C-alpha positions as YAML, in Angstrom:
chain: A
units: angstrom
residues:
- id: 1
  name: MET
  ca: [130.19, 31.04, -92.93]
- id: 2
  name: SER
  ca: [128.19, 29.48, -90.45]
- id: 3
  name: ASN
  ca: [127.91, 25.94, -90.06]
- id: 4
  name: ARG
  ca: [124.44, 26.66, -89.28]
- id: 5
  name: PRO
  ca: [122.18, 24.51, -91.37]
- id: 6
  name: PRO
  ca: [119.62, 26.17, -93.28]
- id: 7
  name: LEU
  ca: [116.63, 27.46, -92.52]
- id: 8
  name: ALA
  ca: [113.74, 25.55, -95.18]
- id: 9
  name: THR
  ca: [114.98, 22.45, -92.60]
- id: 10
  name: THR
  ca: [112.43, 21.14, -91.37]
- id: 11
  name: VAL
  ca: [112.13, 22.80, -87.56]
- id: 12
  name: LYS
  ca: [111.58, 19.80, -84.37]
- id: 13
  name: ASN
  ca: [112.42, 23.35, -81.73]
- id: 14
  name: PRO
  ca: [109.97, 26.02, -83.05]
- id: 15
  name: ALA
  ca: [111.36, 27.95, -79.85]
- id: 16
  name: SER
  ca: [115.25, 27.40, -80.40]
- id: 17
  name: LEU
  ca: [113.82, 29.24, -84.04]
- id: 18
  name: ALA
  ca: [112.40, 32.12, -82.71]
- id: 19
  name: ARG
  ca: [115.68, 31.83, -80.64]
- id: 20
  name: ARG
  ca: [117.54, 31.64, -83.32]
- id: 21
  name: LEU
  ca: [116.17, 34.69, -85.31]
- id: 22
  name: ARG
  ca: [115.07, 36.82, -82.24]
- id: 23
  name: LEU
  ca: [112.13, 36.71, -82.36]
- id: 24
  name: PRO
  ca: [109.65, 36.64, -79.64]
- id: 25
  name: THR
  ca: [109.28, 33.02, -78.06]
- id: 26
  name: ARG
  ca: [105.66, 34.89, -76.71]
- id: 27
  name: LEU
  ca: [103.63, 37.15, -77.27]
- id: 28
  name: ASP
  ca: [102.41, 40.44, -74.55]
- id: 29
  name: ARG
  ca: [100.01, 43.07, -75.15]
- id: 30
  name: LYS
  ca: [102.48, 45.65, -76.51]
- id: 31
  name: VAL
  ca: [103.05, 43.07, -79.26]
- id: 32
  name: THR
  ca: [99.18, 43.28, -80.07]
- id: 33
  name: VAL
  ca: [99.07, 46.45, -79.83]
- id: 34
  name: LEU
  ca: [100.85, 46.90, -82.16]
- id: 35
  name: ALA
  ca: [100.47, 43.89, -84.74]
- id: 36
  name: TRP
  ca: [96.68, 45.70, -84.23]
- id: 37
  name: CYS
  ca: [97.72, 49.67, -85.25]
- id: 38
  name: SER
  ca: [100.21, 47.98, -87.68]
- id: 39
  name: PHE
  ca: [96.50, 46.23, -89.85]
- id: 40
  name: VAL
  ca: [94.37, 49.17, -88.21]
- id: 41
  name: ALA
  ca: [97.08, 51.24, -90.81]
- id: 42
  name: GLN
  ca: [97.18, 49.41, -93.32]
- id: 43
  name: VAL
  ca: [93.90, 49.33, -93.96]
- id: 44
  name: LEU
  ca: [93.38, 52.58, -93.96]
- id: 45
  name: VAL
  ca: [95.76, 53.33, -95.97]
- id: 46
  name: ILE
  ca: [94.50, 51.01, -98.89]
- id: 47
  name: ALA
  ca: [90.86, 52.66, -98.13]
- id: 48
  name: THR
  ca: [92.63, 56.14, -98.98]
- id: 49
  name: GLY
  ca: [93.55, 55.38, -101.92]
- id: 50
  name: GLY
  ca: [90.25, 53.21, -103.21]
- id: 51
  name: ALA
  ca: [89.04, 55.89, -102.20]
- id: 52
  name: VAL
  ca: [91.33, 58.05, -104.28]
- id: 53
  name: ARG
  ca: [91.32, 55.84, -107.37]
- id: 54
  name: LEU
  ca: [86.82, 55.44, -107.29]
- id: 55
  name: THR
  ca: [86.06, 59.71, -106.99]
- id: 56
  name: SER
  ca: [89.60, 60.25, -109.78]
- id: 57
  name: SER
  ca: [90.85, 63.40, -106.85]
- id: 58
  name: GLY
  ca: [94.43, 62.12, -106.73]
- id: 59
  name: LEU
  ca: [97.09, 65.46, -106.10]
- id: 60
  name: GLY
  ca: [98.50, 64.95, -110.24]
- id: 61
  name: PRO
  ca: [97.25, 68.10, -112.14]
- id: 62
  name: PRO
  ca: [94.52, 68.21, -114.50]
- id: 63
  name: TYR
  ca: [96.68, 68.12, -118.03]
- id: 64
  name: LEU
  ca: [98.08, 63.83, -116.58]
- id: 65
  name: ALA
  ca: [95.07, 63.39, -117.37]
- id: 66
  name: LEU
  ca: [94.70, 64.50, -120.98]
- id: 67
  name: VAL
  ca: [97.55, 63.27, -121.60]
- id: 68
  name: HIS
  ca: [96.53, 59.64, -120.88]
- id: 69
  name: SER
  ca: [93.21, 60.24, -122.65]
- id: 70
  name: GLY
  ca: [95.24, 60.74, -125.42]
- id: 71
  name: ILE
  ca: [94.62, 63.93, -126.02]
- id: 72
  name: THR
  ca: [97.66, 66.72, -127.06]
- id: 73
  name: GLY
  ca: [98.13, 69.91, -126.63]
- id: 74
  name: GLU
  ca: [98.80, 72.70, -124.56]
- id: 75
  name: TYR
  ca: [97.08, 73.30, -121.19]
- id: 76
  name: SER
  ca: [95.30, 76.42, -120.44]
...
């Protein structure tokens, strides 16, 4: 066990907390570019997921929709 106080305590010096957690203390261009790339990728994933949901164009087998709608029987 370490003698460090828990992180939930009030932070008087944010820079020391950043050093303790090994976080960057300043934002350089590389961090900013990576953050924007991550944001754009997440927006694209959400948008394509919404488009698939709205158009019902998923990659599941066609009989799966029949099973979920309550229709049973063989798929031909």
